[in-house]
N, C-alpha and C positions, 0 to 999 in steps of 0.2 A: 900364784897371779897369772895371769897369762894376759899377752896384748889383747885388747881389742880389738877392731877393723879402724877405729881411727888414730891405732897408734899410743891408747890411753890404757894405762894396766885396768884389767876385769881383777877384781877380790873375791872370790869363793869365802863363805862362810858356812860352816856347821855346828849349831847346837845341840848336843848330843845330852840325853839324862843319862846318866853316871851314879846316880844315887846309890849308897852303897846298901841302906836298908831296902831296894826295890822299891822306893815311893815315888810319886808323882811329884812335879815340879812347877809353880806358878810365880809367878813375878818376876820373869826374867826381862831386867835392864841393863841394856848397857851404856856406856856411857859415849855420845856419838857427838862431843863439840868438835865445832866443824864439819859437820857430814854434808857433804854434798854427792848425788850420783845423777851421771849422765843416762843412766837406764831407768826403769820403772820397775820398782818392787813389791809385790804384792801385801797389802797393808795387814792381812790377819796374819801374814807369817815376821814380818818388819814395819814398824809403825815409828816413824819420826814425826813429831810437830815442831813446823818452820819455827827458827831461833830458841829450840830447846837443846840442853845437851842428854834429856833422857831420850832411848831407844828403848821401844817394848816390843818383845819377841812372841809370839804366838798370841798375839790380842789379848797376855794374860790369861790364858784359859792353859788349866793342865797339860802338860807335858807328861806323858805317859813314861814308866817306867822303860827304858832301851830306846825310847822312841826319838828321833834329830827331825829337826828341822832344817833348810840350809837355803840360800838363794847367794844371787852375787849381786855388786856393787861396781859400778866403772868410775873412776876419779886417780887423778894424779899421786893420791898419797893416800894409803894406808889410815884410816881411822879408827874403826871398829875392834879394840884388842884388848876392852876390858871389861868385866861384867861387873854392876854394880850393885844386885842384888838378885837373889833368885831365893823362893820361900818353899817349904817342904809342908 
């Protein structure tokens, strides 16, 4: 966590594919209940439909073995901390 210029915290999120069998993963969904951010996040990396508790990572496309996606969001509370689903 780092302070944003406005004084509101900025949280860094990294999602890594560490599949034990060397597989690609898809369907990476996070619990986003109450999510709101003061900065824009590219929807291919992170998509949150308004009034939904579900956020989609990497546009549901495969995340290759050992690859990662990252983004940051600015808000007063850390919201993104729980994965709902991942498929191999």
